[in-house]
N, C-alpha and C positions, 0 to 999 in steps of 0.2 A: 487841653483845658477848655471848658465851655466859656462863652462870653461872660455869663453871669457869675461864674466862679472866679473869673479874672477880676471883675469889678469888686467883688467882695474882698478878695486878697489885697487889692489896691487900697481899699478902705482900711483894712487892718494895718497895712504898712504905714499909713499916715497917722495911725494911732487915734482914729476918729472916735472910737468907742471909749477911749481913755482920757483924752485931753480936751475934746470939743465941749462947749457948754451944751446942756441937755436939749434945749429947743433946737439948736443947730443940728444936733445928732439926729433928732426925729425927722427934721427936714431932709437931712442927707440920706437917711434910709428911704424916705418917700421918693426922692429924686432917683436913687439907685433902682428902686422898684419900677419907676416909670421908664427908665432906660431899658431895663430888662424886658418889660412889657412890650415896648416899642419894637424890640428885636425879636419878639415871639418866644422869648425864654420865660415861659409862664411859671415853671417850677421855681426858678430863681426869684421871680417877682413875688411869688407867694411867700417865700422866706422873708424878703425885705418888708412887705406889707405886714406880715405877721409880727415882726419885731415891734412895730408901732402899736398895733392893737393889743399886744400882750404887755406893753409897757405899763408899769405900776409904781408910782412914787408920790408919797404925800407931800414932798417938797416942791413938786412941779404941777401946775394946773395945765393939763394937756389941751384943754379947750381954748387956752390962750394962744396956743401955737397954731397958726393958720397958714395955709398954702394956697397959691393961686391955681385954680383948676378950670380947665376949659377956657371959654371966652371970657376972661376977666372975672370968673366966678371965684370968690374967696371962701374957702371952707376950713373948718377945724381939721387939723391933720389926721385925727383919728377917724372922722367921718369920711374924709377923702380916701384914707387907707382901707377902711371897710368896703367902700364902694369899689375901689380898684381890685381889692382882694376877691370880691364877688365876680368882677369881670375876668380876672385871671382864672378863677375856678371854672367859670363858664367856658372860657376858651379851651381849657384843658379837659373838658367833658365831665367835670365833677359838679354836676348840676345841683345836687342836694346841698353841698357845701356852699355853692354860689348863692342859693336862696337864703341860707342861714346868714351869710355875710351881708347881703343886701338888707335883711331885716334889722341887722345891728345898726345900720346907718340911721334908721328912723328913731333909734333910742338915744342918739347923740344930740345934745342941745345945740342951739345956734345954727341949725341947718335950714336953709331957705325952703319955702314951700315949693318953689319950682323944682328944686333939686329932689325933694321928696317924691314928686310926681314921676321924675325920671327913674328914681329907684323902684317905685312900685311897678312901672312899666317893665323894668328889667326883670323883676320877679316873675311877672306873667310871661314874658318872652322866654325866660329860662325854662319855665315849665313847658312851654310850647316846643322849644328845641329838644327837650328831653322826652317829647311825645307823651307827656303826662297831660293829655288833653282835658280831662275832667278838671284837674286842678288849674290848668291854664285858663279855662273858661271862667272859673270862679275869680281868679286873680285879675283877669281883664275886666270883668264886670265890677270888681271892687275898685279898680282904677277909675272907671267911668263914674262910680258913685262918689269917689273922693275928689276927682278932678274933672268934672263935666265940662269945664270951659276951656280946657287946654286944647292945643292944636292936635294932640295925639288921641283925644277922646273918641273921635270917630273911628280911628284905626283900631283902638282897643275894643270898641263895640263890635267892629267887623271880625276881629280875631276871636272874640268870645264866641260868635256864631260859627266861625270856621272850626274852632276847637270842638264844638258840639257836633258839627258835621263829621269831623274825623272820628268821633266816638259812635257814629251812626245813629245819633239821636236827632233824626232828621226833623221831626215835628218841632222839637225844642230849638233846633238851629233856625228853622223858618221863623219861629216866633221872635227869636233874638235879632235876626237880621231885619225883619220888618220893623222891630223897635229901633234899630240903628237908622233905617231909612226915615222913620218918623222924626227922630231926634236930630239927625244930621243929614238932611236931604241933599245938601250941596257939597258934602264932604267928598274928597277925592276918592274915598273908598265906597261911595254909594253905588257906582256901577258894579264893583266887585261883590257887594252885598246882594244886589239884585241877581247877579249871575249865580251866586251860591244858593240862593233860594230856588232858582231853576234847577241847579244840580241836585238839590235835596229832593225835589219832586221826581227827578229822573231816577235817583237811587231808590226811591220808594216804589218805583214801577208805575208811577202816574205820568205816563209819557205825554199825554195830551196836555196836561197842566204844565209839564216841563217846557213843551213847545210854546205855550202861552207866555210863560215867564221869560223864556229866551227872547221872544219877540219884543217883550217889554224893554229888555236891555237895548235891543237894536233901535227901538223907537225913542226911548228917553235919553239914551247916552250914545248917539251915533258917532261921537268923536272920541269915545273911550277905547283904549287898546283892547278892552275885554270883549269887544263885539265879535272878534274872530272866534273866541272860545264859545260865545253864546250861539253863534251861527253853527259851529261844529256840534255843539250839544243838541241843537235843534235837528240837525241831520241825523245824529245818533238816535234821537227819539223817534223820528220817522222810520229809521232803519229797524228799530225794535218793534214798531207797530206793523211792519211789513208794508209800509207805504213807500214802495221802492222809487217811484218816479219823483215824489217830493224829496225823498232822501238824496237821490242823485242830484237834483237841482240845488239843494242846500250845500252838499259837499262841493259842488262846482262853484257855488257862490263864495265858499271859503277860499278857494284858489283864486277867484277873481279879485279878492281883497289885497292882493300882493302889494301893489304900489301904494295903496292907501295905508296899509299897515306899516310900511316902511316910513312914511311921513309921520304917522301917529307915534310910532315908537321912538323916532328921533326926538319928537316933542316931549315925550315922557321922560327921556333922559335929562332934558333941560329942566324939568320940574323936580328932578331928583327921585323919581319913582323907579323902583328896581324891576323893570320889565325888559326881558331879553327878546330880541327879534328872533332868536333861534327857536323860541317856543312856538312862535307863529309858523316858522318854516316847518316844524314838525307837523303842525296841523295841515299845512299846505300839502306836504308830501303824503301824509296819511289819508287825506281826503281822496286822492286819486286811487290809492290802494283800496279804500272802502268802496268806491264806485265799482272798481274791478271785482271786488268781492261780491257785491250785489248781483252783478252779471253772472258770476260763477255759480252762486247758489241757485240761480234760476236757469242754469245750464246754457247760458248765453256766452259760450266760451270765446267765440270770435270777437264779440263786443268787449269782453274782458281783456282779451289780448290787445285790441286796438287801444283801449284805455291805458294799459300798462306801457305800450310803446310810446304813446303821447307823453306819459309821465316821465319816462326815461329821457325823452328828447328835451324836456324842459328842466331836467334835474341839473344842478350845478355840482353838487358834492358827489365824489366817487362812492362814498359810503351809501348814499341814497340810490345811486345808479345800481350798485351791487344788490341792494335790497329789492329793487324793482325787478332786476334780472332773476332773482330767486323766485319772486312771485310769478314771473312768466313761466318758469319751470313748474311751479305748483299748479298753474292754470292748465298747462299741458297734461299734468298728471291726472287731474280730474276730468280732463277732456279725453283721457285714455289714449293720448298720443305719446306713448312712452319713449319712443326713440327721440322725438322732438324735445321731450322733457329732459332726457339724458344730455342732449346737445346744449340746452339752455343752462343746465347746472354746470356743465363742463366749461361754458363760457365765463361763468362766475369765477372759476378757478384760473382760467387763462388771462382774463381781462382785469380782474379785481383781486389779485393775489395779496395786495396790501391792506385789504379790508378784513373784518372778522368772519366773513361769510364762507370762504373756501372749505373749511372743515365740514360745515353743514351741507354745502353743495356736494362734497364728495360722498357723504352719507346718502343724500338724495339720489345721486347717480345709482347707487346700489338699489334704492327703492324702485327706481324706474326700470331697471333690469329685472328686478324681482317680479313686479306686477306685469311685466311683459312676458314672464314665464321663462326667462333666460337665467336660471338659478345659478349656473356656474359663473357667468359673468357678474351676477349680482354679488355672489360671495367674494369674488375677486375685488370688486369695488368697495365692499364693506371693509375688507381686511386692508385695502390700500390706505384707508384713512389712518390706521394705526401706524403705518410706516411713514406716510407723508406728513402727518400732523400729530407727532407724539406728545405735543404739549397742549393739544386741544382739550376742550371740556371733558372731564372724566365721564360724565353722563353720556356724552356723544360717543366716546370710545367704547364704553360698556354697551351702549345700544348697537354699535356696529358689530361687536362680537355676538350679541344676542341674535341679530338679524342674520349674521353669517351662519350661525347655528341652524336657524330655521331654513336657510337656503340649502344647507347640507342635508337636512331632513328631507326636503323636497327632492333632492337628488338621490335619496336612499342611502347616503353615506353616513351611517349612524355614528361611527367612530369619530369622524371629523366634526359632526354636530356636537357630540359630548365634549370633544376637545375645546371647541370654541366656547361652549357654555362654561366649562371648567375654568378656562382662562379668564373669562369675565368675572367669575366669582372670586378667583384668586387675586386678580389685580385690582378689582374695583368692588370690594366686599360691601361698601356702604352705598353703592349705586342703587337706583330703582330697579335695574335689571337683574341684580344679583339673585334675589329670591325667585324671580321669574326663571332665571337660568337653572336654578336648583330644581324648580318644578319640572322643567323639561328633562333635566338629567334623570330625575326620579322616574318620570314616565317612560323614557327611552330604555333605561335599565330594566324596568319591569317588562317592557315589551320584548326585551332580549332574554327574559327569564332570569335576570340577575337580581333576585329578590332582595338580598341583603344590601346591595349597593343602592337600590331604590329606597329602601327604608332609611339608610343613612342620609340620603339627600333630603328626604322629607324631614327627618329629625334635625338636620342642619338648619332648616328654615324655622322650625319651632323653637330652636334654642337660640339662634342668632338674630332672628327677625320677628320676635314675639310681639313687637309693637306695630307691626304692619298688617295690612289686610291679608297678606299672603299666608300668614300663619293659619288662618281658617282654611285656605285652599290646601295647605300642606296636611293639616289634620284630616281634611275630607279625602284627599288623595290617599293618605295612609290608611284611612278606613276602607276605601274601595279596594286597595291592595290586599289588606288583611281579609276582607270579605271574599275576594276571588281566590285567596289561598286557603279558604275554609278555616281561618283563624277567627272564629266569630266573636269570641269575647274580647279579643284585642281590637277587632274592628269596631265593636260597640263603644269601647273605651275611647278610641280615636274620634269617632263621630261625636261623642258626647263633649269633647273639648272644643268644638267649634262654638265660638262666642255668638251671642245674639246680635252683636253689632255687624256680623257678617251678612245679616238679612237673608237673602235668597239662599246663600250657601248654608246658613244656619238651619233653615227649613229643610233643605235637601238632606243635610246630615242627620237630623233627627228622624226624618222619614226613613232613611236607610237603616238607622239603628233599630227603629221600630220594626221594620221589615225583617231584620235578622232575628229579633225576638220572636216574631210571629212564625218565622220559618222553623224555629225550634220548638214550636208549640208552647212558647212562654207568652201566651196571649195576654195575661194580666200585666206583665212588664211592658209589653209592646203598647198596650192601650194606655198605660200610665205615662209612657213617653210621649204619646200623641197628645194626651191631655196637657202635659207639661208644655208641649209646643204651642197649643192653643192659648194657654195662660200667658206664655211668653210674648205672644204677638198681639194680645188683646189691646185694643185702643188704637192700633195702627191698621187702618182699614186695608191699606195696600198689602201689608204682610198677612193680615187675616185672610184675605182672599187667596193669596198665594199658598198659605198653609192648608186651607181647605182644598184648594186645587191639587196640591201635592198628595194630600191624604186620599183624594179620589183616585189619583194616579196609582197610589199604593194598592188601593182596593182593586183597581183594574189589573195591575200586574200580578196580584195574588188571585185573580180570577173570581173575586167577590163582586160580580157584575151588578147585582141588585144594589149593594151598598154604594158602589161607584156611581151608579145612575143617580141615587139620592143625593150624594154629596156634590156631584157636578151640578145638579139642579139647584141646590142651595146656593152655590156660587153665582149661578145665572140670575137667580131671583133676588138675592140679598146684596150682591156687589156688582150691579150692572155697569158701574163706572170703571171697573177693574180692567187693567190691560191684559188680563189672562182670559177674557171672555171668549175670544175666538178659539184659543187652545182648549178651553173648557167645553165649548160646544163640540169640538172635534173629539175630545175624550169621551164625552157622553155618547156620541154617535158610535164610537168603537165599542163602548160597553153595551149599548143596545144591540149592536151586531153580534157580539160574542154571546149574548144571552138569548139570541134567536129572535129578537124583536126587530126584524129587518125594516119593517115599515117605518118605525120610529127613527131608526138610524138614517134612513133615506130623507126624512123630514129635516133632521139636523144638517145633513150634508147639503141639502138644497138651500137651507138658510145661509150656510157659509158661502155657497156659490153665488147667491143673490147679493152677498155683501161684498164690499170692496176689500179684497184680501190680496196679499202679494202673489205674484205669478207662481212661485214655488209652492206655496200652500194650496193654491187653486188646483195645481196638478196632483198634489198629494190627496186632496179631498176627492177629486175625480176618480183617482185610482181606488180609494177606499169605497167610494160609492159603487164602483163597478163590482167590487167584491160582494157588496150587499145585494145588488141586482142578481149576481150569479147565484148567490145563496137562495134567493127567492125563485130561482129557475128562469129568470128573465134574461136569458143569454144574449138576446139581441141588443137590449139596452146596455148590458155589460160590455159586449164587444165594441159597441159604438164609443163608449167612454175610454176603453182601453186603447183603441186605435187613435183617439184624440191625444192620449198621453204619449203614445209612440210618436205621433207626428210632432209633438212639442220639442223633441230632441233632448229632453232632460236625461242625462246619461243613466243615472241610477234608476229612475222611474221607468224609463224605456225598457230596461232589462227586466224589471219586475213585471211590467205590463205584458211583455212578450211571454215571459214564463207563465203568467196567469192564463193567457190564451192557450198556451200549451197544456197547462193543468186542466183547463176546461175540456180540452180535447181528450186528455187521458181519462178524465172523470166519466166521459161518455162510454168508457169501457172498450175503446177501440185502439189498441196499441199501434196497429197498422196506420191508423189515421194520425196518431201522434208522430210517428216516424215521417209520414208525408209532410206534416207541418214543419218539422225540424228541417227537413231537406229543402223545402221551399224557402224557409227563412235563411238558411245557409247560402242559398243562391243569390239572395239580395243583400246580405249583410257583409259589410266591409270591415267593420270594427274588429280588431283582433280579440278584444275582450269579449265582445258579443259572440264571436265565432267559438271562442273557448267554451263559453257557457252552453252554446247549442250542441257542440260536438260531444260534450260529456253527457248531456241528456240523451242525445241520439245513441251514444254507445250504451247507455243504461236501458234505453227502450229496446234496442236489439237484444240485449241480455235477457230482458223479461220475456221476449219472444223466443228465447232459446236459440237465437241466431248468433251463435258465439263467434263465428268467423267475421261476420259483419261488425259485430261489436268490437272485436279486436282491431279491425281496420279503422273504424271511426276513432277509437282511442289513440291509434297510432298517428292519425292526422292531427289530433290534439297535441300529442307529444312533439310532433314536427313543428307545430305552430307556436306553442305556448312559450311565453317568457316567464310567466308566473310558475314558480316551482311547485306550488300547491296543486295547480292544475295538472302538471306533469305527473306528480305523485298519484293524484286521483285517477288519471288515465291508466297508469301502470297497474293500479289496484283493480280496475275494471278488467284489464287484460288478464291479470292473475286469476281473478274469479272465473273468467271464461275458461281458462285452462283447467281450473279446478272442476267446474261443472261438467266439462267434457272429459273428465277423468284423466287429463294429462297432468298428473300430480307433480312429476319431476319438473316440467316446464313451469307449472304454477309456482313451485317453490323458488325456482331461479328468478322469476319475475318479482315475487315478493321481496326476495333478497336485494334486488336492484333498488327498490324503494328504500330499504333500510340502509344500504351502503351509501347512497347518494343524497338522500333527504331525511336524515335521522331526526331532524327537529320538526318535521311536518307530521301532522296528526295521522296521516295515512300510514306512516311507518309503524305506528302502534298496531293498527288493524292488520298490517302485513305480517308483523311478528306473530300475531295470534293465528293467522291463517296458515303460516308455515307449519305450526304445530298440528293444526287440523289436517293439513295435507299429508303429513307424515303418518298421522293416525289412520288415514284412509289407506295409505300404502301398507301399513302393518296389518290391517284387517284382512288383507289377502294372503296372510301367512308370512309376509316378509318381515320377520322379527329383527333383521339386521338394522332396520331404520329406527328401532326403538330408542337407542341412545340419542340420535339426532332429534327425535320427537321430544324426548325428555328435556334436552338442552333448549329447544325452542320455547317450550312452555315455562321452563325455569327462568329463562331470560325475560319472558313476558311479565311474570308476577314479581320478579326482582326489580325491573325497571318501572313497572306501573302498579305498585302495590295497592293503590286506591282505586284502580279502575274496576268497573263492575264485572269485567270478565276475568279478573285475576283469580277468582274462586274456581272458575272452569279450568284455568291453566294449572292451578294446584292439583285439581282432580285428575286431569289427564297425565300430568307429570308423575303423580303417585301410581297411576295404573301402568305407566310405562315401566317403572321400576318393578312393580308387582309381576308384570308379564316377563320381565327379564330374570325373575327369581331373586331380585335383590330385596329380600324380605325386610331387613332392618331399615333400609332407606325408604322403602315403600311405606312402612309403618310410621316412620317419623314424618313424612310429608303428609300422609293422611291425617295424622294427629295435628300437625300445624294448621291444616285446612279447618279442622273442627274447632280449633282454638280461635283462629282469626275470623272465621265466618260461622259463628255458632248458630246464627239464624237462617243460614242458607239451606237449600233443599238437599245439599250434599252432606250436611253436618253429621247426621246420624249414621249414614252409610260410611262416611269417612272414619268414624270411630270404630265401626264394625270391621272395616277393612284393615285398620291399624292393628286391631287385635288378631284378625284372621291371618295377617302376614306373620305375626309372631307365632301363632299356632302352627303355621306351615314350617317354621324354622325347626320345630321339634323332630322333623324327619331326618335331620342331619346333625343332631346334637347329642352329646353325652347325657347320661341320666340326670346329672346335676343341672346342666344347662337346660335340659328339657323342662324340668320342673320349674325353673325360673321363668322360662318362656311362657309356660302355662299360667303362672301367677301374673306375669306382665300382661298377658292377653286378657285375663279376667278383669284387670283394672279398666281396660277400654270397654269391655262388655258391661261392666257395672255402671260406667258413665252413661251408656245408652239407656240402661234400665232406669236410671235416676232422672236423666234429663229429657229423654224422648220416649215416654211410655206409649205414645200414640204412633210411633214411627213404624214404618213397614219393616224395619230391620229389628224390631223388638224381639220377635220370635227367633231370628237368627242369633241374636246376642244370648238369649236364654239357652238355646240349644247348645251353642258352642261352649258357653260357660259350664253347662252340665257335663259335657264331655271332658272339659279341662279338669273338673273335679274328679271324674271317673279315672282319668289318667294320673291324677295325683293320689289315687287310692282313697278318695273321700266320697265313695259312691253314695253313702247315706245322705250326703248333702245335695247330691244330684237328683235324688228321687223327687223331692218337692218341686224342683224346677221343671222336671218332665211333666209332673202333674199340673203345674201352672200353665205350661204350654198347651196341654190338652184342654184345660178349662177355659183359657182366655184366647187361644189361637187354634181352635180345632180345625178350621178350614185353611190354615196356613200351610206353609211348606213342611213344617215339622210336627203337625198335630198327630197324624197317623203314626209317623215314625216314633214319636215320643211314647205313644201308648204301647207300641210294640216293644220298645226298649224297656218299659216297665215290666213287661212279661219276662224278658230276658234276665232283668235284674233279679226278680224273685226266683226264677228258675235256677240262677246261679247260687242263690241262697238256699236252695232246696225247699223253698216255701212254695210247694207245688200247688197248694190251694190258691194262693194269691197269684201265682204264675198263670194257673189255669183261668182264673177270673180275668186277669189282664189280657191274655190272648183272646178270650172270648169277647171281652169288651171291644177289643180292636176289631174283631170280625163283625160285631153288631153295629158299631158306630161308623165304620169306615168301609162301605161297600166298594168292591173292586172298581166299579165304573167311576167312582169319585176320586180315585187315587191318581197321583202323578205317575208318569212312566217309570220313574226311579223306584217307586214303592209298590208297583203292581205285582211283584213276586211275593210280597209279604203275606197275603192271605193264605197261599198254599203252605208257606212255611209255618204259619200260625196253626193251620190245621194239623200238619205233621207233628208239631210240637205238642199240640193238644192230645194227639194220639199217644205220643210218648208219655205224656203226663198221665194219661188214663192207664197205661200199662204200669206205670210206676205206682199209682194209687192201688190198682188191682193187686199187684204183687204184694204191696205192704199189707193189705187186708188179708190176702191169701196166706201170707206168712203167719199172721195171727191165728188163722184157722189151723195151720200146720202145728203150731205150738200147742194148741188145745188138744189136737189129735194125739200128739206125742204124749201129752199128759193124761190121755185116755178120758178127756172130757168130751165124749163123743157128741152129745146133744148140742153143747155150746159150739163145738167145732162145726157141726152141720149148719147151725144158724149162720155162722160167719161165711161158710162156703156158699150158702144160698144167697147171702147178701152180695158176694162177689159176682155171682151169676146175674143177679138182678141189676147191679150197678154197672158192671162191665161185661155185658153179654158177648161182645166181640173180641174181648181180650183173650190171650192165651191162658190166663189164670182161670177164666170161666170153665175151660175144658178140664184143667187140673182140679178145680174145685169139684166138678161133677164126678171125676174119678174118685176123689177123696171122700165124697159123700157115700159112694158105693162101699168104699173101704170101711167107713165108720159103721155102716149097717152090718157088714160082715163081722166086724169086731164085736158087735152087740148080738150076733147070730140071728139077725133079722134077714135071712137069706133071700126070701122072696123080694123084699124091697131092694136088697143089694143087687139081685139079678136084674131087676127092672132098670136100675140106674146104669149098670154096666151095659145092658142091651141098648140103652139110650145113647151111650157113648159110641157104641159100634154103629148104630143107625145114623147118628148125626155127623160123625166125624170120620167114618170108615173110608170115605173117598178122598180125604184131604191128607196128602202125604206129610204135611207139616205136623200132624198129630198122630203119626203112625205108632209112636211109642205108647201114647195113652190108649190107643185103640187095641194094640196088641196086649197090653196089660188087662184091659177089660175082657177080651176074649179068653185069656188064660184063666181069669177068675171065674168066668161063666163055665168053662170046661171043668174046672176043679169042682165047682158046686154041682154040676151035672153028674160027674162021676161019683160024687158023694151022695147023690140022690137027695139033695136038700132043697131043691127048687120045686 
């Protein structure tokens, strides 16, 4: 039972509320409230005081009940209860209720004016305690207006100005405090007012005025305890103005006040003023630290160290000693004496374990090892914090895990890094490091090609930390991921979610989104996004300049060099104050260079080198300037700058400069010279990484010279040296290519397989997989068809694993041909068809469709009739696709010709005729032009349409001379002539047969006309002889013997020596003999 509950119970036990007279009852409640208030039981006191203020009886005048309050002050019990109720509320943190209670006091009658002033002051003070400084200022000023003559009026005036100071209304505060000094110049709060005026000028950034006002405090109030604060403020102001010597003197003057401040503060206690000597001690201690800080920021680390040692020697409190020891470690860190820093922090742990500093010191030990490059030891120190200080600040433990993750990254131990980051997120999800850890988890997963895990990490940030600045970084990172994965629409959506408040990230995101639009030829949308960007930053010159700079960078990256130059120039001319000017000048120089305006590029580079720029940028400019000199053909100037870059020792640029020198040698067209340079550089290069770069270039140079053995040896040196697996894979690939070029295909395949088996994640594995297929293809070209299955498997693996690679189409092509050559017609057809579907715009597409049909056509050689017909129909589907989709293809006539033969084989010959005619009309000089014309003759011959057959064969001979025919078709002319001969005999016979019919019908004259026509049209045919004989016979039948004899004699004379016509000749002689014997000749 609490004290106040016990007192109330006691009261009830005595029957106070039932039997005591009312006035005594009210006084008893007031006394009970006072007792509870004195014990700090404010809730109980509130209950007792509330009984009084809520009392309501017409039979009793409560204003007549009075109690003694304070120093013999007698008040109406209700007024006293309201006042104490306000105090109880204030003590319990219920400030609004306190103010309301105080205001009730003023409404009670018979309250002395002095007490009312006390109540008003309490109202103002309650507002101040509640940090309602605006209201507090009004209440304090109201007090001064109502009670200007009281002892507290000066204090109230000061607190009114201080309240305004706390609301950062510095000008108003200065005005109020000056008013206080004018009204109450001798008040005990006059020095404080003068000091707050100085503080207001300091907060406004008017440091010189702050110094002036601080000196006024020192001059006018030399015996006030506030002089230490004034002197410290003066030192701070000098510090801000960069007036280091004056700042150091002022800080040391603060320390020299120690004895005087002790006396002054003892006196202030006697006057009842609430000033704590510990406040001065803080200024005393901080002054030494500030002096050390000034030395540190000016790189005077030895002086800073001596200052800190002196401060530690004069320190009395262990807490302060530990703090100074931490600063000693910090000084060593900036001094880059990391081992000494580690020792200093470790001493904090060993000597001051009872202070709050050891956990932070343990973290800083990790930092010291990290910056010393000892990442393993750093990680151990970071993680030790979690074990040794499990109850330390959560932010510090989270930071330790984050830094441990970074250390693991530096060590290349990705799994450990992700584990540390994950532990930080899981255990400290609300820490500042949690979203940073998720960003690293996302990045590392993506680098490990764990795309989904990376996406989940980014999304965790956007969902759980949407109110932090890291959300913008997450959306930006997500956009970059989607961009690199070619998921362009998702990338644009992610970039578009970056809020304008992200400033530079917002600009970068919209630039990336616009670039994606532009890369898809969605120019309008890209330009709209850039316009949105400009509208979003208008009015903020810093962001405006950055936006235009990034747009220029976009133009530069998209090779729009003229536009880039224009926008860079706009930034230079319109935003000369921008902090991107140097980068803009460099970007413009690059744009000039890429657009071939080397002279202008050199001017910008020279401007940069004549300007004070960081050493790293100076080297980058020198390297780029060398490239422009080289492009102008000024190799001497270029070599001078490149050698300067090499001499600088900058690791990345040195490599690039050396390679540029090599490139310049190669550009001169002298590979032997390039080899010489590589070998010279190898002789003087000790860096493993540089030797790796040189050896691979040397191996490639030998390869270009067809010196394959030397290339293999150089690559082997690289393999023996390299730690980087990519370099090893690259070297193996060069060796494989050497074996390939020297036609050692089996050895080449084995080497390529080594890459795939040992380095499957390296890009060279992909190249090796393709080359294996190519090598098998070479082996098969020599008639070794046994390797075709392995060739097929190699190319199948390639396009299965790398479906989006530009060489996948080639892999499909060669895999299909492998099946074709193995006689696996159905598989070949399917693969060719897949190629045509997936790569319809490739150069293989039309051929693939033709081969898909051709393979099915070939299947008819081993199928039943029903299956054959289906294969012809299926093949025609592919031929028709070529005819529709690729009318200009070189395989168009192939498709037409094969389709025509499919129709012939399907006994749809009449549908084939127009196709052959189309081939002759549209592709006369193609593979099938002559052949199609000849086939038309065959077709009509088969139909016994001898006239059209003759016409077709003759057209073939007229349009397609033998010297224009392919080797395959060169026999066709003789065949055509033979067939034309046969056709002539057929025509002659048919005409002759008509004559015979007329002769049999004794229409001799008509018969002779027909027989003569046969002779005229077909003089070389057998029927010409027969017709001549029958003409003689017709004359005999008409008894025109002389004409008959003449005709028979012509037969004997013309054909008597030709054994082929012996029958006709013998018949003619017999008839001559008969007519001679009959004496009718």
